[in-house]
KEVEXVEX-474160 format. One record per atom (N, C-alpha, C): residue in three letters; z, x, y. Coordinates in steps of 0.2 Angstrom, whole numbers, padded with zeros to 4 digits, always signed. Atoms other than C-alpha are relative to their C-alpha. Example, Ala and Ser with C-alpha at 12.3 -4.5 7.8 and 13.67 -1.06 7.14 Angstrom:
residues 2
ALA+0000+0004-0006ALA+0039+0062-0022ALA+0000+0004+0006SER-0001-0004-0006SER+0036+0068-0005SER+0003-0004+0005
END
This chain:
residues 189
MET-0008+0001+0004MET-0310+0288+0562MET+0002-0007+0001MET-0004+0005-0001MET-0305+0268+0562MET+0005+0002+0000ARG-0004+0001-0003ARG-0290+0265+0568ARG+0005-0004-0006LEU-0005+0006+0002LEU-0278+0254+0555LEU+0005-0002+0003HIS-0006+0003-0002HIS-0263+0243+0564HIS+0002-0002-0006GLY-0004+0004+0007GLY-0248+0236+0554GLY+0004+0003-0004GLU-0004-0001+0005GLU-0239+0238+0540GLU-0005+0002-0007GLU+0006-0001+0006GLU-0255+0237+0528GLU+0000+0006+0001GLY+0001-0006-0003GLY-0263+0251+0540GLY+0002+0005-0003PHE-0008-0005+0002PHE-0247+0262+0538PHE-0001+0004-0009LEU+0000-0001+0007LEU-0247+0261+0521LEU-0006+0002-0004LYS+0005+0000+0001LYS-0265+0264+0517LYS+0000+0007+0001TRP+0002-0007-0003TRP-0263+0281+0527TRP+0007+0003-0005ARG-0005-0003+0003ARG-0248+0285+0521ARG-0001+0004-0011THR+0002+0001+0007THR-0253+0282+0502THR-0008+0006-0003GLU+0005-0006+0001GLU-0269+0295+0506GLU+0000+0006+0002TYR-0003-0007-0002TYR-0258+0308+0515TYR+0004+0001-0006TYR-0004-0001+0004TYR-0247+0310+0503TYR-0001+0001-0009GLY+0004-0003+0004GLY-0260+0308+0490GLY-0003+0010+0000ARG+0003-0010-0001ARG-0267+0325+0495ARG+0006+0005-0001LEU-0005-0006-0001LEU-0253+0333+0499LEU+0004+0000-0008GLY-0003+0000+0004GLY-0246+0329+0482GLY-0002+0002-0006ARG+0007-0001+0007ARG-0262+0333+0471ARG+0006+0008-0001LEU-0007-0003+0003LEU-0248+0346+0461LEU-0008+0005-0008GLN+0000-0004+0004GLN-0256+0362+0451GLN-0002-0004-0007ALA-0002+0002+0010ALA-0256+0358+0429ALA+0006+0005+0000GLY-0005-0003+0002GLY-0242+0364+0425GLY+0007-0002+0003HIS-0009+0002-0006HIS-0229+0354+0438HIS+0003-0004-0002ARG-0002+0004+0002ARG-0220+0343+0436ARG+0001-0008+0005ARG+0000+0006-0005ARG-0219+0326+0448ARG+0002-0007+0001GLU-0005+0007+0000GLU-0209+0310+0451GLU-0003-0003+0006THR+0000+0006-0005THR-0216+0296+0460THR+0001-0008-0002THR-0004+0007+0000THR-0214+0278+0461THR-0007-0007+0000ASP+0003+0003+0002ASP-0229+0264+0454ASP+0000-0003+0004LYS+0002+0006-0002LYS-0236+0249+0460LYS+0009-0006-0004ARG-0004+0005+0005ARG-0223+0241+0448ARG+0008+0004+0002ARG-0007-0002-0003ARG-0207+0250+0456ARG+0004+0007-0007LYS-0002-0004+0002LYS-0207+0262+0443LYS+0000+0006-0001THR-0001-0006-0004THR-0204+0281+0442THR-0006+0002-0003VAL+0004-0004+0002VAL-0220+0290+0437VAL+0002+0006-0001VAL-0002-0007+0002VAL-0218+0306+0428VAL-0007+0006-0003ASN+0005-0004+0001ASN-0234+0316+0429ASN+0002+0008-0007VAL-0002-0006+0006VAL-0230+0328+0411VAL-0006+0004+0002ALA+0004-0005+0000ALA-0238+0347+0414ALA-0003-0001-0006ALA+0001-0005+0006ALA-0251+0351+0401ALA+0000+0008-0002HIS-0002-0008+0002HIS-0247+0368+0402HIS+0009+0004+0001GLN-0009+0002+0004GLN-0227+0368+0395GLN-0001+0010-0006SER-0004-0004+0006SER-0220+0384+0386SER+0006-0002-0003ASP-0006-0001+0007ASP-0205+0381+0374ASP+0005+0008+0001VAL-0004-0007-0001VAL-0200+0400+0380VAL+0004+0001+0005THR-0002+0000-0009THR-0190+0403+0395THR-0003+0006+0002GLY+0002-0006-0001GLY-0198+0416+0404GLY-0005+0002+0001VAL+0009+0000-0001VAL-0217+0409+0403VAL-0002-0005+0002SER+0002+0006-0004SER-0224+0399+0413SER-0009+0002+0001TRP+0007+0002+0000TRP-0245+0394+0417TRP-0001+0002+0009ASN+0002-0002-0008ASN-0252+0400+0434ASN-0005-0003-0001GLU+0005+0004-0001GLU-0264+0388+0439GLU-0005+0006+0003ASN+0006-0005+0000ASN-0273+0403+0450ASN-0002+0003-0002THR+0004-0008+0004THR-0275+0414+0440THR-0003+0001-0007GLN+0004+0003+0004GLN-0280+0406+0428GLN+0005+0003-0006ALA-0004-0002+0005ALA-0264+0415+0416ALA+0006-0001-0004TRP-0008+0001+0006TRP-0251+0415+0405TRP+0005+0004+0003VAL-0003-0006-0005VAL-0235+0423+0415VAL+0006+0001-0005ALA-0006+0000+0001ALA-0222+0432+0407ALA+0004+0004+0004SER-0005-0003-0005SER-0208+0437+0416SER+0007+0000+0003TRP-0003+0000+0003TRP-0193+0442+0415TRP+0006+0009+0005TRP-0005-0007-0002TRP-0177+0455+0423TRP+0002+0004-0004GLU-0001-0007+0000GLU-0177+0473+0423GLU+0005+0000-0003LYS-0007+0000-0002LYS-0159+0479+0415LYS+0001+0007+0002ALA-0003-0007-0002ALA-0162+0495+0418ALA+0000+0002+0008ASP+0000+0003-0005ASP-0170+0492+0436ASP+0005-0004+0005GLY+0002+0006-0001GLY-0166+0476+0441GLY-0003-0002+0004LYS+0008-0001-0002LYS-0182+0474+0445LYS-0001-0010-0004HIS+0003+0008+0002HIS-0192+0454+0443HIS-0007+0003-0004LYS+0006-0002+0006LYS-0205+0459+0430LYS-0003-0003+0000HIS+0005+0003+0006HIS-0219+0450+0423HIS-0008+0004+0000LYS+0005-0003-0001LYS-0235+0453+0415LYS-0006-0006-0001TYR+0005+0004-0001TYR-0250+0442+0417TYR-0006+0001-0007PHE+0005+0002+0005PHE-0261+0435+0400PHE-0006-0004+0001TYR+0003+0004-0003TYR-0277+0429+0408TYR-0005-0004-0006VAL+0005+0005+0004VAL-0288+0415+0399VAL-0005+0004-0001LYS+0009-0002+0002LYS-0305+0425+0400LYS+0003+0005-0004GLU+0000-0007+0003GLU-0297+0440+0394GLU+0001+0000-0010HIS-0003+0001+0008HIS-0287+0434+0377HIS-0004-0010-0004GLY+0004+0007+0003GLY-0296+0415+0376GLY+0006-0005-0001ASP-0003+0008+0004ASP-0285+0401+0365ASP+0012+0003+0001ASN-0008-0004+0002ASN-0270+0417+0362ASN+0005+0001+0005ALA-0007-0001-0007ALA-0263+0419+0380ALA+0005+0001-0001LYS-0007+0003+0000LYS-0250+0408+0378LYS+0003+0004-0005VAL-0004-0004+0007VAL-0245+0416+0362VAL+0001+0006+0003LEU-0002-0006-0001LEU-0246+0432+0368LEU+0005+0003+0004ALA-0006-0002-0001ALA-0236+0430+0381ALA+0006-0004-0002GLU-0006+0004+0002GLU-0223+0420+0372GLU+0002+0008-0004GLU-0002-0001+0003GLU-0222+0434+0362GLU+0003+0008+0003HIS-0002-0007-0007HIS-0222+0450+0376HIS+0007-0004+0001ARG-0007+0003-0003ARG-0205+0437+0383ARG+0003+0002-0005LEU-0004+0000+0006LEU-0200+0438+0366LEU+0003+0006-0002GLU-0002-0006+0002GLU-0201+0456+0364GLU+0005+0005+0003MET-0010-0002-0004MET-0188+0459+0379MET+0002+0000+0000GLU-0010+0001+0003GLU-0174+0452+0372GLU-0002+0003-0004ARG+0001-0005+0005ARG-0178+0460+0358ARG+0003+0009-0002SER+0000-0007-0001SER-0181+0476+0365SER+0007+0001+0004ALA-0006+0003-0005ALA-0165+0472+0378ALA-0002+0004+0006ARG+0006+0000-0007ARG-0177+0477+0390ARG+0004-0006+0004ALA-0004+0006-0002ALA-0173+0459+0396ALA+0005-0003+0002SER-0008+0004-0001SER-0158+0452+0404SER+0000-0006-0001VAL+0003+0007+0002VAL-0157+0436+0395VAL+0009-0003+0000GLN-0006+0002-0005GLN-0147+0424+0405GLN+0003-0007-0006LYS-0008+0004+0003LYS-0128+0416+0397LYS+0000-0006+0003PRO+0000+0008+0001PRO-0131+0398+0392PRO+0005-0003+0002ALA-0003+0001-0001ALA-0122+0387+0404ALA+0007-0003-0005GLU-0007+0000+0005GLU-0104+0382+0396GLU-0002-0009-0001HIS+0002+0007+0001HIS-0108+0363+0396HIS-0008-0002-0001GLN+0009+0002+0000GLN-0128+0358+0391GLN-0002-0001-0002SER+0002+0005+0006SER-0136+0344+0386SER-0005+0001-0002GLY+0006+0000+0002GLY-0152+0351+0384GLY-0008-0007+0000VAL+0005+0005-0001VAL-0160+0334+0390VAL+0000+0001+0008ARG+0001+0002-0007ARG-0165+0331+0408ARG+0003-0005+0001GLY-0004+0004-0001GLY-0154+0321+0418GLY+0006+0000-0002VAL-0008+0003+0008VAL-0140+0323+0405VAL+0004+0006+0004THR-0002-0008+0000THR-0129+0335+0416THR+0009-0002-0001TYR-0008+0000-0001TYR-0108+0340+0415TYR+0002+0001+0007ASP-0004+0002-0005ASP-0098+0336+0429ASP+0008+0002-0002LYS-0008-0001+0001LYS-0080+0347+0430LYS+0003-0005+0004LYS-0006+0003-0004LYS-0074+0340+0442LYS+0004-0007-0002ASP-0001+0008+0004ASP-0073+0324+0433ASP+0000-0001-0007HIS+0001+0002+0009HIS-0073+0329+0414HIS-0005-0004-0001ALA+0003+0005+0004ALA-0089+0319+0412ALA-0006+0003-0001TRP+0007+0005+0000TRP-0107+0316+0406TRP-0001-0004+0003VAL+0001+0008-0005VAL-0115+0308+0418VAL-0008+0000+0001ALA+0006+0000+0002ALA-0133+0303+0415ALA-0003-0004+0009GLU+0000+0001-0006GLU-0143+0301+0431GLU-0012+0001+0000TRP+0007+0001+0004TRP-0162+0294+0433TRP-0002-0004+0007GLN+0004+0004-0008GLN-0174+0285+0449GLN+0001-0007-0003GLU+0000+0006+0001GLU-0172+0267+0451GLU-0004-0003+0009ASP+0003+0002-0005ASP-0184+0258+0463ASP+0001+0004+0007GLY+0001-0008-0006GLY-0185+0276+0474GLY+0006+0002+0001LYS-0007-0006+0001LYS-0167+0280+0471LYS+0002+0002-0002LYS-0002-0003+0005LYS-0156+0291+0463LYS+0006-0004+0000ARG-0005+0003+0003ARG-0144+0282+0450ARG+0004+0005-0003LYS-0004-0003+0004LYS-0129+0290+0441LYS+0004-0006-0004LYS-0004+0002+0004LYS-0118+0284+0427LYS+0006+0005-0003SER-0005-0006+0004SER-0103+0292+0421SER+0003+0000-0008PHE-0004+0001+0006PHE-0095+0296+0403PHE+0005+0005-0001SER-0003-0004+0000SER-0080+0302+0404SER+0003+0003-0009ARG-0002-0001+0003ARG-0074+0313+0391ARG+0008+0001-0001ASN-0007-0001+0003ASN-0057+0311+0390ASN+0000-0008-0001LYS+0002+0010+0005LYS-0062+0290+0385LYS-0002+0000-0004TYR+0003-0002+0003TYR-0074+0296+0373TYR-0002+0005-0004GLY+0001-0005+0004GLY-0071+0313+0369GLY-0008+0001-0001ASP+0004-0002-0003ASP-0082+0326+0371ASP-0008-0001-0003ASP+0003+0000+0004ASP-0096+0324+0357ASP-0005-0009+0002GLU+0003+0008+0000GLU-0096+0303+0360GLU-0005+0000+0006ALA+0001+0000-0006ALA-0098+0307+0380ALA-0007+0002+0003LEU+0007-0003-0002LEU-0113+0318+0380LEU-0004-0006-0005GLN+0003+0003+0004GLN-0121+0306+0365GLN+0000-0007+0004ARG+0002+0006-0001ARG-0120+0291+0376ARG-0002+0000+0006ALA+0004-0005-0006ALA-0125+0300+0393ALA-0008+0001-0001ILE+0008+0002+0001ILE-0140+0304+0382ILE-0002-0006-0001ASP+0003+0005+0001ASP-0144+0288+0377ASP-0001-0005+0004HIS+0003+0005-0006HIS-0143+0278+0392HIS-0004+0004+0010ARG+0006+0000-0003ARG-0154+0292+0402ARG-0006-0002-0004ARG+0005+0000-0001ARG-0166+0288+0390ARG-0003-0008-0001ALA+0003+0008+0001ALA-0162+0268+0388ALA-0004+0000+0010MET+0003+0002-0004MET-0167+0270+0408MET-0007+0003+0000GLU+0008-0003+0003GLU-0183+0282+0405GLU-0003-0005-0001SER+0003+0009+0005SER-0188+0265+0394SER-0002-0001+0005ARG-0001+0004-0006ARG-0184+0256+0409ARG-0004-0001+0005HIS+0003+0003-0008HIS-0189+0260+0425HIS-0005+0010+0000TYR+0004-0003+0000TYR-0201+0275+0419TYR-0008+0000-0003THR+0006+0000+0003THR-0220+0279+0415THR-0001+0007-0001PHE+0000-0005-0001PHE-0223+0294+0408PHE-0010+0001-0002VAL+0007+0000+0000VAL-0243+0300+0411VAL-0003+0006-0001GLY+0003-0007+0005GLY-0255+0316+0405GLY+0001+0002-0006LYS+0004-0002+0006LYS-0259+0326+0391LYS+0009-0001-0004SER-0008+0001+0005SER-0238+0326+0383SER+0001-0006+0002SER-0006+0006-0002SER-0233+0309+0386SER+0003-0002-0005SER-0003+0004+0007SER-0229+0306+0368SER+0007+0000+0003ARG-0007+0002-0001ARG-0212+0308+0378ARG+0004-0003-0003ALA-0007+0007+0004ALA-0203+0292+0373ALA-0001+0000-0006ALA+0003+0000+0005ALA-0212+0292+0357ALA+0007+0006-0004ARG-0005-0006+0002ARG-0202+0310+0354ARG+0008-0002+0001SER-0007+0002-0001SER-0186+0303+0361SER+0002-0005-0004GLY-0005+0005+0005GLY-0185+0287+0350GLY-0002+0004-0008ALA-0003-0003+0007ALA-0188+0298+0335ALA+0007+0003-0002ALA-0004-0005-0001ALA-0175+0310+0341ALA+0005-0006+0000ARG-0005+0006-0002ARG-0164+0292+0342ARG+0000-0001-0007ARG+0000+0003+0008ARG-0169+0288+0323ARG+0005+0003-0005ARG+0001-0003+0005ARG-0166+0302+0316ARG+0009+0001-0002
END
């Protein structure tokens, strides 16, 4: 193996090393920085909108998981693609929802202040909605006070700011990379 010296050699080694380590299974999300200093977000191909349903790459199965109310144990049921085909995801989602309907599964109470947008959180201490993003590999944030703008306007400003920073500093790649289009459509509504 030839040894490379200097900054160029180190950068090549680092890219190779972390490239190997950074390969994620489908269903995971990872943020990295590309050459244009934008944060690249790999959007997972296997996602479910139902809480407690996830994709397991190793077993090639959709998994419905829940906390059992009766004994407090974490339970899960696998729906293998080789057995159920394209219906595996739907079956896992239906099973998880049935666990909630039958009151077997503990349903977590939603947080008091929840934005529903990745990167927008509520700061109880400052009574403000906070937009967070990455810029040039550094975490940045901007607060929008409820006292100054009111609750709804502060939340909307934080969401709008997060979306503006996403379009400026992020590049979405992957199967569901229409995220930017969806966020643009949400703003037009």
